[in-house]
C-alpha positions as CSV (number, residue, x, y, z in Angstrom):
1,X,-0.3,0.0,0.3
2,X,1.0,3.6,-0.9
3,X,1.2,5.4,2.1
4,X,0.4,8.6,0.8
5,X,-3.3,7.6,1.4
6,X,-3.1,5.4,5.2
7,X,-5.8,3.2,3.9
8,X,-6.1,0.4,1.1
9,X,-9.4,1.4,0.3
10,X,-9.0,4.6,0.2
11,X,-5.9,3.6,-2.4
12,X,-8.6,1.5,-4.3
13,X,-10.3,4.4,-4.9
14,X,-7.6,5.7,-6.2
15,X,-6.8,4.0,-9.1
16,X,-10.5,2.7,-10.3
17,X,-11.4,6.0,-11.3
18,X,-7.3,6.9,-12.7
19,X,-8.5,3.6,-14.5
20,X,-12.1,5.2,-15.0
21,X,-10.4,8.3,-16.4
22,X,-6.8,7.3,-18.4
23,X,-8.5,4.2,-19.6
24,X,-11.3,5.1,-21.6
25,X,-9.7,8.5,-22.4
26,X,-7.2,6.7,-24.5
27,X,-9.8,4.6,-26.2
28,X,-11.5,7.6,-27.8
29,X,-9.1,10.1,-28.3
30,X,-7.0,7.9,-30.1
31,X,-9.9,6.1,-31.7
32,X,-12.2,8.9,-33.6
33,X,-9.5,9.4,-35.8
34,X,-9.6,5.8,-36.6
35,X,-13.4,5.7,-37.5
36,X,-12.9,9.1,-39.1
37,X,-14.7,9.5,-42.0
38,X,-11.5,10.3,-44.8
39,X,-11.2,14.2,-44.9
40,X,-8.9,15.9,-46.7
41,X,-6.3,17.6,-44.3
42,X,-5.6,21.6,-44.7
43,X,-3.0,22.3,-41.9
44,X,-1.3,19.4,-39.5
45,X,1.3,21.4,-36.9
46,X,2.2,17.8,-34.8
47,X,5.1,20.0,-32.2
48,X,2.4,20.4,-29.6
49,X,0.9,17.1,-29.5
50,X,4.2,16.2,-28.0
51,X,4.3,18.9,-25.1
52,X,0.5,18.2,-24.8
53,X,1.8,14.4,-23.9
54,X,4.3,15.5,-22.1
55,X,2.7,17.8,-20.1
56,X,0.2,14.9,-18.6
57,X,3.3,12.9,-18.0
58,X,5.5,15.8,-16.0
59,X,2.1,16.2,-13.9
60,X,1.5,13.3,-13.2
61,X,5.5,12.8,-12.4
62,X,5.6,15.5,-9.5
63,X,2.1,14.6,-8.1
64,X,3.8,11.8,-6.9
65,X,7.1,13.6,-6.4
66,X,5.5,15.7,-3.7
67,X,2.5,13.7,-1.9
68,X,5.7,11.6,-1.1
69,X,8.5,14.1,-0.3
70,X,5.3,16.0,1.8
71,X,4.2,12.7,3.3
72,X,7.4,11.6,4.5
73,X,8.9,14.9,5.3
74,X,5.9,16.9,6.7
75,X,5.8,19.7,4.8
76,X,3.3,20.8,3.0
77,X,0.8,17.0,3.9
78,X,-2.7,18.4,3.2
79,X,-5.6,16.5,5.3
80,X,-6.5,13.1,4.2
81,X,-9.9,15.0,2.2
82,X,-8.0,16.0,-0.5
83,X,-7.6,12.0,-1.7
84,X,-12.1,12.5,-1.8
85,X,-11.1,15.8,-3.3
86,X,-8.7,14.9,-5.8
87,X,-11.1,12.0,-6.6
88,X,-14.4,14.4,-7.6
89,X,-11.7,16.2,-10.1
90,X,-10.9,13.7,-11.7
91,X,-14.0,11.8,-12.3
92,X,-15.7,16.0,-13.0
93,X,-12.5,16.9,-15.4
94,X,-12.2,13.7,-17.4
95,X,-16.4,14.2,-17.6
96,X,-16.4,17.3,-19.1
97,X,-13.3,16.5,-21.1
98,X,-15.5,13.8,-22.9
99,X,-18.3,16.0,-23.8
100,X,-15.6,18.4,-25.4
101,X,-14.5,15.6,-27.6
102,X,-18.0,13.5,-28.5
103,X,-19.2,16.6,-29.2
104,X,-16.1,17.7,-31.4
105,X,-16.5,14.8,-33.0
106,X,-15.0,14.6,-36.5
107,X,-13.5,16.9,-36.2
108,X,-11.1,16.4,-33.2
109,X,-7.6,14.9,-33.3
110,X,-5.9,14.8,-30.9
111,X,-3.0,16.8,-33.8
112,X,-3.5,20.5,-33.9
113,X,-5.1,19.7,-37.5
114,X,-7.2,21.6,-39.6
115,X,-9.7,19.7,-41.9
116,X,-11.2,20.9,-45.5
117,X,-14.7,19.5,-44.4
118,X,-13.7,21.9,-41.3
119,X,-16.4,23.5,-39.0
120,X,-17.4,25.3,-35.8
121,X,-18.9,24.3,-33.1
122,X,-20.8,25.9,-31.3
123,X,-22.7,23.0,-29.0
124,X,-22.8,22.0,-26.0
125,X,-19.9,23.0,-23.7
126,X,-19.0,24.8,-26.7
127,X,-21.4,27.4,-25.7
128,X,-20.0,27.9,-22.2
129,X,-15.9,27.4,-23.1
130,X,-13.6,27.3,-26.1
131,X,-11.1,24.5,-25.5
132,X,-13.2,21.9,-23.2
133,X,-11.1,18.7,-23.6
134,X,-8.3,21.5,-22.4
135,X,-10.3,21.9,-19.5
136,X,-11.3,18.8,-18.3
137,X,-7.6,18.1,-18.3
138,X,-6.2,20.3,-16.6
139,X,-9.6,19.7,-13.9
140,X,-8.5,16.0,-14.1
141,X,-4.6,16.6,-13.4
142,X,-5.8,18.7,-10.9
143,X,-7.4,15.7,-9.2
144,X,-4.7,13.5,-9.5
145,X,-3.0,16.7,-7.5
146,X,-4.8,16.9,-5.1
147,X,-5.3,13.0,-4.1
148,X,-1.5,12.4,-3.6
149,X,-1.9,15.5,-0.8
150,X,0.6,17.8,-1.0
151,X,0.3,21.5,-1.2
152,X,3.5,21.9,-3.4
153,X,2.1,19.3,-6.0
154,X,-1.4,21.5,-8.1
155,X,2.3,24.4,-9.5
156,X,3.0,22.1,-11.9
157,X,-1.8,22.9,-12.4
158,X,-0.2,26.3,-13.2
159,X,2.8,24.4,-16.1
160,X,0.1,22.9,-17.9
161,X,-2.5,25.6,-17.4
162,X,1.1,27.3,-20.0
163,X,1.4,24.7,-21.8
164,X,-2.3,23.6,-22.7
165,X,-2.9,28.1,-23.6
166,X,-0.4,27.8,-25.8
167,X,-2.1,24.6,-27.8
168,X,-4.7,26.4,-27.6
169,X,-3.5,29.9,-29.2
170,X,-2.4,27.9,-31.9
171,X,-5.1,26.1,-32.4
172,X,-7.1,29.6,-32.6
173,X,-4.9,31.1,-34.5
174,X,-5.2,28.4,-37.5
175,X,-9.1,28.4,-36.7
176,X,-9.3,32.5,-37.4
177,X,-7.2,30.9,-41.3
178,X,-10.0,28.2,-41.7
179,X,-12.9,30.0,-40.8
180,X,-12.3,33.6,-40.4
181,X,-14.9,35.9,-39.5
182,X,-17.1,32.9,-38.5
183,X,-14.7,31.7,-35.8
184,X,-14.2,35.3,-35.0
185,X,-17.9,35.8,-33.6
186,X,-17.7,33.0,-31.7
187,X,-14.2,33.4,-29.6
188,X,-16.1,36.7,-28.6
189,X,-19.4,35.1,-27.9
190,X,-17.5,33.1,-26.0
191,X,-15.4,35.1,-23.0
192,X,-14.1,31.7,-21.1
193,X,-11.0,30.0,-22.9
194,X,-11.4,26.5,-20.1
195,X,-13.2,26.2,-17.3
196,X,-16.8,27.8,-17.2
197,X,-17.7,31.2,-15.6
198,X,-13.7,30.6,-14.5
199,X,-11.0,31.0,-16.7
């Protein structure tokens, strides 16, 4: 048993949530491209894909690192209740992310891509934020960080937000070039980028 969780039940609960979050995420994120009907690609940009994946691994790694540090040193250790708060955020974040990906449907790609039949999607979570998949990922990774009970772990989320913001800005630049005034109007209408009512 990992001592951070204090009981086997808490550890099992965390890893059950972990599996329920990341297994379908991987299946949907990379499976959607396999079933997408063939369409031409206007523009594709690979560099931020590795940034996106890398930040996920770094966020999880440092969440564990700081969790162990705080547990064994007693510096910055959060109460056990944060494990349950974190698990809740993991599930909420992933649900929001999947809602965004499924709503985007055939236009979703793990690589920044503009398709020949690209359209501006404005329904579902896209009425609330412009990048719900990134917002959901941020909430999920914050949940992982809090679950591991270190006051230092959530700090890595600032780096996640910065990297996702960079990627989102690139997407928006390409969409403005592709969809022009339609996307510009959408961006003016939907002011929040990642988290509804917050930022």
